NUKOLSE-371028 format. One record per residue (C-alpha): residue in three letters; x, y, z; residue number from 1. Coordinates in pm, 1 decimal, always signed. Layout:
% residues N
REC     r         xx         yy         zz     k
REC   ALA          X          Y          Z   NUM
...
***
This chain:
% residues 210
REC     r         xx         yy         zz     k
REC   MET    +6323.6   +12293.3   +18045.6     1
REC   SER    +6616.1   +12518.1   +17938.7     2
REC   GLN    +6585.4   +12765.2   +17643.2     3
REC   GLU    +6847.2   +12541.6   +17441.4     4
REC   HIS    +6633.8   +12210.9   +17489.2     5
REC   GLU    +6346.9   +12404.0   +17367.8     6
REC   THR    +6548.3   +12531.9   +17047.3     7
REC   LYS    +6657.5   +12181.0   +16982.9     8
REC   SER    +6332.4   +12048.9   +17002.4     9
REC   PHE    +6209.7   +12300.9   +16745.3    10
REC   PHE    +6474.6   +12231.3   +16517.3    11
REC   GLY    +6434.2   +11867.1   +16586.0    12
REC   VAL    +6073.9   +11856.3   +16473.5    13
REC   SER    +5994.4   +11638.4   +16161.2    14
REC   LYS    +6140.7   +11823.9   +15860.0    15
REC   ARG    +5855.0   +11699.7   +15655.5    16
REC   LEU    +5609.2   +11849.4   +15903.7    17
REC   LEU    +5802.9   +12185.6   +15912.7    18
REC   PHE    +5830.5   +12205.8   +15532.2    19
REC   LEU    +5445.4   +12141.1   +15497.4    20
REC   LEU    +5377.7   +12417.0   +15758.1    21
REC   LEU    +5604.1   +12655.5   +15599.4    22
REC   CYS    +5463.7   +12579.7   +15234.1    23
REC   MET    +5119.3   +12617.0   +15378.0    24
REC   ALA    +5181.6   +12956.7   +15547.8    25
REC   THR    +5371.3   +13095.5   +15251.5    26
REC   VAL    +5085.6   +13010.7   +15010.1    27
REC   LEU    +4820.2   +13156.5   +15251.6    28
REC   LEU    +5010.6   +13483.9   +15288.3    29
REC   LEU    +5097.0   +13490.9   +14914.3    30
REC   TYR    +4720.2   +13452.5   +14835.0    31
REC   ILE    +4624.1   +13723.5   +15076.9    32
REC   LYS    +4882.8   +13945.2   +14945.7    33
REC   ILE    +4773.5   +13886.2   +14583.4    34
REC   ALA    +4396.0   +13930.9   +14645.3    35
REC   PHE    +4405.3   +14200.6   +14887.7    36
REC   VAL    +4694.6   +14401.6   +14773.2    37
REC   GLU    +4844.9   +14324.1   +14422.8    38
REC   ASN    +4502.1   +14290.7   +14261.7    39
REC   GLU    +4379.5   +14606.9   +14425.4    40
REC   THR    +4635.8   +14832.4   +14259.6    41
REC   ALA    +4540.9   +15059.5   +13975.3    42
REC   ALA    +4792.3   +14881.2   +13741.3    43
REC   PHE    +4615.9   +14540.4   +13767.5    44
REC   GLU    +4259.9   +14689.8   +13768.6    45
REC   PHE    +4345.3   +14852.7   +13446.2    46
REC   LEU    +4479.7   +14543.0   +13290.7    47
REC   GLN    +4226.6   +14287.8   +13443.2    48
REC   ASP    +3992.1   +14302.9   +13121.3    49
REC   ARG    +4294.9   +14289.5   +12868.4    50
REC   PRO    +4511.8   +14007.7   +12766.8    51
REC   GLU    +4787.7   +14107.3   +12965.1    52
REC   GLY    +4562.9   +14066.0   +13277.2    53
REC   PHE    +4498.2   +13705.3   +13175.7    54
REC   ILE    +4880.3   +13636.9   +13169.6    55
REC   LEU    +4933.5   +13802.5   +13502.2    56
REC   ARG    +4669.6   +13606.9   +13653.5    57
REC   ILE    +4870.0   +13265.2   +13507.5    58
REC   ILE    +5182.7   +13392.5   +13642.5    59
REC   ASN    +5049.8   +13458.6   +13991.8    60
REC   GLY    +4895.9   +13108.3   +13982.5    61
REC   LEU    +5232.6   +12952.1   +13881.5    62
REC   ARG    +5381.9   +13131.1   +14187.0    63
REC   PHE    +5180.7   +12909.7   +14406.1    64
REC   PHE    +5294.7   +12583.0   +14276.6    65
REC   ALA    +5659.5   +12705.9   +14250.2    66
REC   ILE    +5673.6   +12760.6   +14636.7    67
REC   PRO    +5763.5   +12403.8   +14743.5    68
REC   LEU    +5995.8   +12359.7   +14431.7    69
REC   VAL    +6189.9   +12692.3   +14522.7    70
REC   PHE    +6210.2   +12607.5   +14890.4    71
REC   ALA    +6342.4   +12242.0   +14815.6    72
REC   TRP    +6611.1   +12387.5   +14602.3    73
REC   LYS    +6702.4   +12668.5   +14813.3    74
REC   PHE    +6713.5   +12446.8   +15130.3    75
REC   THR    +6909.4   +12180.2   +14971.8    76
REC   VAL    +7177.3   +12419.1   +14846.4    77
REC   ILE    +7193.7   +12615.3   +15192.1    78
REC   ALA    +7196.6   +12296.4   +15392.2    79
REC   PHE    +7466.2   +12146.9   +15208.1    80
REC   VAL    +7681.0   +12467.9   +15227.3    81
REC   ILE    +7629.5   +12469.6   +15607.9    82
REC   TRP    +7716.3   +12091.7   +15637.0    83
REC   ILE    +8044.4   +12144.5   +15426.1    84
REC   GLY    +8111.3   +12418.9   +15675.9    85
REC   CYS    +8055.0   +12195.9   +15972.0    86
REC   PHE    +8233.6   +11916.9   +15846.4    87
REC   MET    +8547.5   +12143.8   +15754.1    88
REC   PHE    +8537.3   +12243.9   +16119.9    89
REC   GLY    +8507.0   +11895.1   +16257.3    90
REC   TYR    +8150.1   +11938.5   +16383.7    91
REC   ARG    +7957.0   +11625.2   +16391.9    92
REC   VAL    +7616.4   +11757.0   +16235.5    93
REC   THR    +7453.4   +11577.5   +15990.9    94
REC   TYR    +7318.5   +11693.4   +15652.2    95
REC   SER    +6964.0   +11587.8   +15754.2    96
REC   GLN    +6996.3   +11806.5   +16072.3    97
REC   CYS    +7120.8   +12101.1   +15871.5    98
REC   TRP    +6810.4   +12072.0   +15652.6    99
REC   GLY    +6617.8   +12096.2   +15950.1   100
REC   VAL    +6790.8   +12401.6   +16077.1   101
REC   VAL    +6734.5   +12571.4   +15747.7   102
REC   ILE    +6380.4   +12480.2   +15730.7   103
REC   GLY    +6308.8   +12635.8   +16087.7   104
REC   ALA    +6510.9   +12939.9   +16023.0   105
REC   GLU    +6313.8   +13012.7   +15722.1   106
REC   PHE    +6014.9   +13092.3   +15913.0   107
REC   ILE    +6173.7   +13416.9   +15993.0   108
REC   PHE    +6073.2   +13524.3   +15641.3   109
REC   LEU    +5708.0   +13511.7   +15699.9   110
REC   VAL    +5738.4   +13811.4   +15928.6   111
REC   PRO    +5804.3   +14069.3   +15647.4   112
REC   GLU    +5538.7   +13931.2   +15449.2   113
REC   VAL    +5286.6   +13975.1   +15727.2   114
REC   LEU    +5424.0   +14329.0   +15776.8   115
REC   LYS    +5398.8   +14405.8   +15395.0   116
REC   ILE    +5027.6   +14300.0   +15397.3   117
REC   PHE    +4928.6   +14498.0   +15701.8   118
REC   TRP    +5120.2   +14795.5   +15562.3   119
REC   PHE    +4930.2   +14801.3   +15232.7   120
REC   MET    +4600.5   +14713.5   +15370.8   121
REC   PHE    +4576.0   +14953.1   +15667.1   122
REC   ILE    +4836.9   +15221.2   +15618.8   123
REC   GLU    +4931.8   +15277.5   +15255.4   124
REC   THR    +4594.7   +15163.7   +15109.4   125
REC   ASP    +4644.4   +15294.3   +14733.4   126
REC   PRO    +4982.1   +15205.9   +14639.6   127
REC   SER    +5089.0   +15145.3   +14264.9   128
REC   TYR    +5195.3   +14788.3   +14171.6   129
REC   SER    +5576.4   +14928.2   +14187.3   130
REC   ASP    +5515.1   +15025.1   +14532.0   131
REC   VAL    +5437.4   +14709.4   +14633.1   132
REC   SER    +5712.0   +14534.4   +14472.5   133
REC   ALA    +5972.1   +14758.9   +14585.6   134
REC   PHE    +5864.5   +14763.9   +14960.3   135
REC   TYR    +6051.0   +14540.4   +15216.5   136
REC   PRO    +6052.2   +14624.6   +15569.8   137
REC   PHE    +6338.5   +14713.1   +15758.4   138
REC   SER    +6567.9   +14665.2   +15459.1   139
REC   LEU    +6855.3   +14906.7   +15347.6   140
REC   LEU    +6616.8   +14998.5   +15041.6   141
REC   SER    +6407.5   +15198.0   +15270.2   142
REC   PHE    +6684.8   +15464.4   +15272.7   143
REC   PHE    +6657.5   +15496.8   +14886.3   144
REC   ASP    +6434.2   +15624.1   +14633.2   145
REC   TYR    +6343.2   +15324.0   +14446.0   146
REC   TYR    +6226.6   +15498.9   +14142.4   147
REC   SER    +6563.5   +15700.4   +14093.7   148
REC   LEU    +6773.8   +15405.1   +14205.1   149
REC   ASP    +6970.1   +15203.5   +13958.4   150
REC   LYS    +6769.6   +14885.9   +13943.2   151
REC   ARG    +7071.0   +14652.5   +13980.3   152
REC   TRP    +7092.1   +14761.4   +14340.6   153
REC   ALA    +6709.6   +14730.4   +14419.7   154
REC   TYR    +6720.8   +14341.5   +14507.4   155
REC   PRO    +7069.0   +14358.8   +14696.2   156
REC   LEU    +6933.8   +14640.6   +14916.6   157
REC   LYS    +6625.6   +14446.6   +14976.8   158
REC   ALA    +6816.6   +14149.2   +15058.6   159
REC   LEU    +6996.7   +14350.3   +15338.5   160
REC   ASN    +6749.1   +14374.7   +15597.1   161
REC   VAL    +6696.2   +14305.7   +15971.9   162
REC   PHE    +6548.6   +13952.6   +15894.4   163
REC   GLU    +6822.3   +13857.2   +15690.7   164
REC   ILE    +7038.2   +13921.1   +16016.2   165
REC   ALA    +6765.4   +13720.3   +16248.1   166
REC   TYR    +6792.6   +13426.5   +15990.7   167
REC   TRP    +7173.7   +13436.8   +16053.2   168
REC   PHE    +7128.4   +13412.1   +16419.0   169
REC   MET    +6847.5   +13128.9   +16404.0   170
REC   LEU    +7101.4   +12929.1   +16185.7   171
REC   VAL    +7358.0   +12980.5   +16439.4   172
REC   GLN    +7133.9   +12852.4   +16733.9   173
REC   GLY    +7004.5   +12565.0   +16524.7   174
REC   ILE    +7355.0   +12429.7   +16442.9   175
REC   HIS    +7475.0   +12510.0   +16815.0   176
REC   SER    +7154.2   +12316.3   +16945.4   177
REC   PHE    +7285.1   +12016.6   +16770.2   178
REC   ALA    +7664.9   +12050.7   +16788.3   179
REC   ARG    +7677.5   +12167.0   +17163.5   180
REC   LYS    +8010.7   +12369.1   +17131.4   181
REC   ASP    +8121.1   +12693.8   +17183.7   182
REC   LYS    +7865.1   +12934.3   +16974.8   183
REC   LYS    +8152.8   +13171.7   +16862.5   184
REC   TYR    +8273.4   +12875.8   +16643.6   185
REC   VAL    +7947.3   +12817.2   +16508.2   186
REC   TRP    +7931.1   +13177.5   +16402.4   187
REC   VAL    +8264.8   +13121.2   +16208.2   188
REC   ILE    +8093.8   +12838.5   +16050.0   189
REC   VAL    +7777.3   +13010.7   +15936.5   190
REC   SER    +8006.4   +13316.8   +15845.9   191
REC   CYS    +8238.7   +13125.3   +15633.1   192
REC   SER    +7953.4   +12934.1   +15468.0   193
REC   TYR    +7621.3   +13062.6   +15439.4   194
REC   ILE    +7695.2   +13438.8   +15512.1   195
REC   LEU    +8003.6   +13424.8   +15257.2   196
REC   LEU    +7778.1   +13281.5   +14978.5   197
REC   PHE    +7515.2   +13510.1   +15040.8   198
REC   PHE    +7740.7   +13813.3   +14992.5   199
REC   LEU    +7892.2   +13663.4   +14677.2   200
REC   TRP    +7560.1   +13612.9   +14548.7   201
REC   LEU    +7453.5   +13972.9   +14586.2   202
REC   LEU    +7778.4   +14084.2   +14421.1   203
REC   PHE    +7727.7   +13836.4   +14146.3   204
REC   TYR    +7354.6   +13962.2   +14095.3   205
REC   SER    +7476.8   +14321.6   +14091.3   206
REC   ILE    +7758.3   +14267.1   +13842.1   207
REC   VAL    +7564.0   +14078.4   +13583.0   208
REC   TYR    +7225.4   +14251.1   +13620.4   209
REC   LYS    +7121.0   +14428.1   +13302.3   210
***
């Protein structure tokens, strides 16, 4: 079986199954990160017997319940943007297929979470809470001092990372697996839809951040 058929079979898997697997994997990684990394920081240990610590635990609990809602909203918006791009370029890719592609591509973002957990559990074993929040492997933020950086740039620099670029490639491969046309035109579609929206969002964030 060719690699393209294998890719199509992956993106063609039941969207409900992919969504469920993604949510379960994300919940598991979040639990490990909170229990074995964030809760072990000096800041959390200082707050755990105080009212602030109770509030922090409530917030952490809400993070678990928010995962499927955040994913559903994110996938709906991105799939719609890419579907509009496909429609404008005359590609017969359905919105449902775009949804499946977006869900499948999202799995790439589990990798940096695994790396982050590994880093703070086995390499930098005594981080501050700020260290944990600021760390994102293979991002542009790694080239800057987080503590002296204007905080309006922290999120954009974290968002610009190797895994985001890999996400673009997965979107292109996913759309290509359904459209079966020249891949360079798929790159144009993804660039004019999702990638453009991505950079506009980073620009908007840096402008409105206070």
